[in-house]
C-alpha positions in Angstrom: 0.0 0.0 0.0 1.1 3.5 -0.7 2.6 5.5 2.1 1.1 8.9 2.9 3.2 11.7 4.4 2.2 14.8 6.3 4.0 17.6 8.1 1.5 17.3 11.0 -0.7 14.4 12.2 -3.4 14.6 14.9 -4.1 11.1 16.1 -7.7 10.9 17.6 -11.2 12.0 16.8 -12.5 13.6 20.0 -12.8 17.1 21.3 -9.1 17.7 21.6 -8.4 16.6 18.0 -11.1 19.0 16.6 -9.8 22.0 18.6 -6.3 21.2 17.6 -7.4 21.2 13.9 -9.0 24.6 14.4 -5.9 26.0 16.0 -3.8 24.8 13.0 -6.2 26.5 10.7 -5.9 29.7 12.7 -2.1 29.6 12.2 -2.6 29.2 8.5 -1.7 25.6 8.0 -1.0 25.0 4.3 -3.0 22.6 2.0 -1.9 19.0 2.5 0.2 19.7 5.6 -2.2 18.3 8.2 -4.0 15.0 8.7 -6.5 14.1 11.4 -6.8 10.3 11.8 -9.7 8.9 13.7 -11.2 5.4 14.2 -14.6 7.0 14.4 -16.7 7.4 11.2 -17.6 11.0 11.9 -15.7 14.3 12.2 -14.8 15.4 15.8 -17.8 16.4 17.9 -18.5 17.7 21.4 -18.6 14.5 23.4 -20.5 15.8 26.4 -23.7 16.0 24.3 -23.9 12.2 24.3 -24.8 11.9 27.9 -27.1 14.9 27.8 -29.3 16.2 24.9 -28.5 13.3 22.6 -30.7 11.1 24.9 -33.5 13.7 25.4 -36.9 12.7 24.0 -37.4 16.4 23.0 -34.9 19.0 21.9 -32.7 16.1 20.9 -29.1 16.8 19.8 -28.0 15.2 16.5 -25.0 15.7 14.2 -24.2 17.9 12.5 -25.5 20.1 15.3 -22.7 19.5 17.8 -19.5 19.1 15.8 -16.7 20.9 17.4 -16.2 23.8 18.2 -19.8 24.8 19.2 -19.1 23.8 22.8 -17.1 26.9 23.3 -19.2 29.2 21.1 -17.0 28.8 18.1 -17.6 27.8 14.4 -19.0 24.4 13.8 -16.4 22.3 12.0 -18.3 20.2 9.5 -16.5 17.7 7.3 -16.5 20.3 4.5 -14.6 22.7 6.7 -11.6 20.3 6.8 -11.8 19.9 3.1 -11.9 23.7 2.6 -8.8 24.1 4.8 -6.9 21.4 3.0 -6.9 19.2 6.1 -7.0 15.4 5.4 -9.8 14.0 7.5 -9.0 10.3 7.6 -12.0 8.6 9.3 -12.9 4.9 10.2 -9.1 4.3 10.4 -7.7 2.6 13.5 -4.0 2.9 14.1 -2.6 -0.3 15.5 1.1 0.5 15.5 3.0 3.7 16.3 6.7 3.8 15.8 7.8 7.2 17.2 11.5 6.6 16.4 10.7 6.3 12.6 7.7 8.7 12.8 5.4 6.1 11.4 1.8 5.1 12.1 0.3 1.9 10.7 -3.5 1.3 10.4 -5.4 -2.0 10.9 -5.8 -2.1 7.1 -2.0 -1.9 6.7 -1.8 1.7 5.5 1.3 3.7 6.5 1.3 7.3 7.6 4.5 9.3 8.1 4.6 12.6 10.0 7.1 15.2 11.0 5.1 16.3 14.1 2.5 14.2 16.0 -0.2 15.3 18.4 -1.5 12.3 20.4 -5.2 13.1 21.1 -6.4 9.5 21.6 -8.5 10.3 24.7 -9.9 7.6 27.0 -11.7 4.4 26.7 -14.4 3.2 29.1 -13.6 0.6 31.7 -15.9 -2.4 31.0 -17.3 -4.9 33.5 -15.9 -7.7 31.2 -12.4 -6.3 32.2 -13.1 -7.6 35.7 -14.6 -10.9 34.6 -18.1 -10.0 36.0 -20.3 -13.0 35.2 -22.8 -12.2 32.4 -21.2 -8.8 31.6 -21.2 -9.7 27.9 -25.0 -9.9 27.8 -27.0 -7.9 25.3 -28.5 -4.6 26.5 -25.5 -3.7 28.6 -24.4 -0.3 27.4 -21.4 2.0 27.7 -21.2 5.5 26.6 -18.1 7.1 25.1 -18.7 7.3 21.3 -21.6 8.3 19.1 -22.3 4.7 17.9 -22.7 3.6 21.5 -25.1 6.5 22.1 -27.1 5.4 19.0 -27.4 1.9 20.4 -28.7 3.3 23.8 -31.2 5.5 22.0 -32.6 2.4 20.2 -32.8 0.5 23.4 -34.7 3.3 25.1 -37.2 3.3 22.3 -37.5 -0.5 22.3 -37.9 -0.7 26.1 -40.4 2.1 26.6 -41.4 2.5 30.2 -39.0 -0.3 31.1 -36.5 -0.7 33.9 -32.9 0.4 33.8 -30.0 -0.2 36.2 -27.2 2.4 36.1 -23.9 1.1 37.4 -21.8 3.8 38.9 -22.5 7.1 40.7 -20.1 9.5 39.0 -20.6 11.8 36.0 -22.0 9.2 33.7 -24.2 7.6 36.4 -25.8 10.9 37.4 -26.3 12.3 33.9 -27.6 9.0 32.4 -29.9 8.3 35.3 -31.5 11.7 34.7 -31.7 11.2 30.9 -33.4 7.8 31.4 -35.9 9.2 33.9 -36.8 11.9 31.4 -37.5 9.1 29.0 -39.9 7.5 31.6 -37.6 4.6 32.3 -37.7 3.3 35.9 -34.1 3.8 37.1 -32.0 2.3 39.9 -28.5 3.7 40.3 -26.0 1.4 42.1 -22.5 2.4 43.3 -20.2 1.1 46.0 -19.1 4.4 47.5 -20.9 6.1 50.5 -22.2 8.9 48.3 -22.4 9.9 44.6 -19.5 11.7 42.8 -17.1 11.0 45.7 -14.0 12.4 43.8 -15.6 15.8 43.8 -18.6 16.1 46.0 -18.5 16.3 49.8 -21.2 14.3 51.7 -23.1 17.6 52.1 -23.2 18.3 48.4 -24.0 14.7 47.5 -26.9 14.6 50.0 -28.7 17.3 47.9 -28.4 15.5 44.6 -29.3 12.1 46.0 -32.4 13.5 47.6 -33.3 15.4 44.4 -32.8 12.3 42.3 -34.9 10.2 44.7 -37.7 12.8 44.4 -37.5 12.4 40.6 -38.0 8.6 41.1 -34.4 7.4 40.9 -33.8 4.5 43.3 -30.3 5.1 44.7 -28.5 2.0 46.1 -25.2 2.9 47.8 -22.5 0.8 49.4 -22.8 -2.3 47.2 -21.7 -3.4 43.8 -22.8 -5.4 40.8 -21.5 -9.0 40.8 -23.4 -10.6 37.9 -26.2 -10.6 35.4 -29.1 -12.9 34.5 -30.2 -13.2 30.9 -33.0 -14.7 28.8 -32.8 -17.2 25.9 -32.0 -14.3 23.5 -28.9 -13.3 25.6 -30.6 -10.1 26.8 -30.1 -9.0 30.4 -33.1 -9.5 32.6 -31.8 -8.7 36.0 -28.7 -7.5 37.9 -27.2 -9.3 40.9 -25.8 -7.2 43.7 -23.1 -8.1 46.3 -25.6 -7.6 49.1 -27.8 -10.3 47.7 -30.4 -8.1 46.1 -31.5 -8.8 42.5 -32.8 -5.9 40.4 -35.0 -6.4 37.3 -33.5 -4.7 34.2 -34.3 -4.3 30.5 -31.4 -1.9 30.1 -28.1 -1.7 32.0 -25.8 1.4 31.6 -22.3 1.2 33.0 -20.3 4.2 34.0 -17.4 3.0 36.2 -14.6 5.1 34.8 -12.3 5.4 31.9 -8.6 4.9 31.2 -6.4 6.9 28.9 -5.6 5.3 25.5 -1.8 5.2 25.7 -1.1 1.5 24.7 0.3 2.4 21.3 3.1 4.4 22.9 4.1 2.1 25.8 7.8 2.0 26.3 8.4 4.8 23.7 7.5 7.9 25.8 7.9 8.8 29.5 4.7 8.2 31.5 3.4 9.4 34.8 0.1 9.1 36.8 -1.4 6.9 34.1 -0.8 9.3 31.3 2.0 10.5 28.9 4.2 13.0 30.7 4.5 16.4 29.0 5.9 19.8 29.7 3.8 23.0 30.0 3.6 23.1 26.2 2.4 19.4 26.0 5.7 18.3 24.5 6.5 14.7 25.4 9.9 13.1 26.1 10.1 12.3 22.4 11.1 15.1 20.0 8.2 16.4 17.8 5.6 14.4 19.7 2.9 16.2 21.8 0.1 14.7 23.9 -3.1 16.6 24.8 -6.4 16.0 26.6 -7.1 12.9 28.7 -3.8 11.3 27.9 -1.5 14.1 29.1 0.1 14.3 32.5 1.2 17.9 32.7 2.6 20.5 35.1 -0.2 22.3 37.0 1.3 25.7 37.5 -1.3 26.9 40.1 -0.5 24.0 42.4 3.1 23.2 41.7 2.5 19.5 40.9 1.7 17.4 37.8 -1.8 16.1 37.1 -3.8 14.3 34.5 -7.3 15.9 33.9 -10.2 14.1 32.2 -12.5 17.0 31.2 -13.7 18.6 28.0 -12.4 22.1 29.1 -8.9 20.9 29.4 -9.2 18.8 26.2 -10.0 22.0 24.3 -7.4 24.3 26.0 -4.5 21.8 26.0 -5.0 21.1 22.2 -4.8 24.9 21.5 -1.7 25.2 23.7 0.1 22.4 21.9 -0.5 23.8 18.4 0.6 27.3 19.5 3.7 25.7 21.0 4.4 23.8 17.7 4.3 27.0 15.6 6.3 29.0 18.2 9.0 26.2 18.2 9.3 26.4 14.4 9.9 30.1 14.7 12.4 29.7 17.5 10.0 31.3 20.0 8.2 30.1 23.1 4.7 30.2 24.3 3.4 31.4 27.7 3.1 28.7 30.2 -0.2 26.7 30.4 -1.8 28.1 33.5 -4.9 25.9 33.9 -7.6 26.5 36.4 -9.4 23.1 36.9 -13.0 23.4 35.8 -15.8 20.8 35.9 -19.5 21.1 35.2 -22.6 19.0 34.8 -26.3 19.5 33.8 -29.1 17.1 34.6 -32.8 17.5 35.1 -33.2 21.2 35.7 -29.9 21.4 37.6 -26.6 22.8 36.6 -23.4 23.1 38.6 -19.9 24.4 38.1 -16.7 23.8 40.1 -13.4 25.6 39.9 -10.1 25.0 41.5 -9.0 22.2 44.0 -11.3 20.3 46.3 -8.7 19.8 49.1 -8.6 21.0 52.7 -11.7 21.8 54.7 -15.0 22.4 53.0 -18.0 24.6 54.0 -21.5 24.5 52.5 -23.4 27.7 52.0 -26.9 28.6 50.6 -30.1 26.6 50.5 -29.3 22.9 49.8 -32.7 21.6 50.7 -33.8 19.4 47.7 -37.5 20.4 48.2 -36.7 24.1 48.1 -38.0 26.4 45.4 -34.5 27.7 45.0 -31.7 25.3 44.4 -28.9 27.8 44.7 -26.2 26.6 47.1 -22.5 26.0 47.0 -19.3 25.0 48.8 -15.8 26.5 49.3 -12.7 24.5 50.1 -10.1 26.1 52.4 -6.5 25.0 52.6 -3.7 26.8 54.6 -6.1 29.7 55.3 -6.9 30.3 51.6 -10.0 29.5 49.5 -8.7 27.1 46.9 -11.9 25.7 45.4 -15.5 26.7 44.8 -18.7 24.9 43.7 -22.0 26.4 42.8 -25.4 24.9 41.9 -27.8 27.0 39.7 -25.5 30.0 39.4 -26.0 32.8 37.0 -23.2 33.4 34.5 -22.0 36.3 36.7 -22.0 34.2 39.8 -20.1 31.4 38.1 -17.5 33.9 37.0 -17.3 35.1 40.6 -16.6 31.6 42.0 -14.0 31.0 39.2 -12.2 34.2 40.3 -12.2 33.0 43.9 -10.5 29.7 42.9 -8.0 31.6 40.7 -7.1 34.3 43.2 -7.2 32.1 46.3 -8.2 34.8 48.8 -7.7 34.4 52.5 -10.6 33.0 54.5 -11.4 34.5 57.9 -13.2 31.4 59.2 -15.4 28.6 57.9 -18.4 30.0 59.9 -18.0 33.4 58.3 -17.6 31.9 54.8 -20.8 29.9 55.3 -22.6 33.0 56.4 -21.4 35.2 53.6 -21.9 32.5 50.9 -21.9 34.0 47.4 -21.4 37.5 48.7 -17.8 36.4 49.6 -17.2 35.5 45.9 -18.8 38.6 44.4 -16.5 40.9 46.6 -13.2 39.4 45.2 
């Protein structure tokens, strides 16, 4: 097969890949210089839509509506956009071998792609229950959600099992967002997770108590402190029930699993320096191998604000790290440098009529403020995290754009906190004064 050569290759088809392509276009990439190689069959899209509006019965999101870069208010990059910019969009192409020393990528079909500069934007893959050898985990109607074809399968199952029963395995992002989406579709939902409360990596017990009560009021059956140990199936191989460690058995027409993800770095094992589960980079997302950059979920990078290195799985970082890497590539070619990546951690979620944002670091002592009663007319409440006498993190439910900007500023500035009691009493007023 003929070998194809490009000056730049972006490997991956997710959010980071799309934003990197846009940044290349902004820098005036020449016709034929850039290729984007993705195993998915569609151009890069805003992945968060899959666990939200893609599953809504009304106001449903569909492509081409949420191609990147609409998630940040930018131009929507349709397949034609890549063509117009002279960018080769190589879809439905899985790379099975990467030789960084010879700057060569080889696809499952045996095609060879050479590059001068590579951006690794391979993202993450879901952790599957079959990885743990859970009995019956290969049954039909057990779904995962990472890519659009998986979302399509789930949509079809929701239609086929109208008013049926679903078990959602996991109490994190996916668990909470999909439980809400399934309830909106009139599916009877049980959410099962082993931790003492939902979203334990971010939420405090006080924050989680609000969401668990709110979800329960919406009809979601929350089962904490136990885990799924197996599945029963019918003669067609479809799941019929879910077995829990505590002995309970839950009826299920649909099972959705959201127990985490792992970065897709297998292609590069032993070729690049790794740390904290990802590919180690500098502040420009340059790896230990010359002319190779890593962005988004796969990158372990220096967090300037906190003086350590971290790996961040979130769409905001995927967008910004991709832009930073491309700027660094062009600066390097011109013998210049780019300003350091100064990232403020940011996470958000939307479910039912709720919407929260978090900025900064959730370390130290935490204090809850506002009205966190799930039956209240107003759902506005939040939390601050205080470490070494400074406010280092802030969370807000149902904030206005101005209020969300205010809590972001708090996390960035890290102002001193007089006392937790005073912070709790001042609540949002504290943030708006910074």
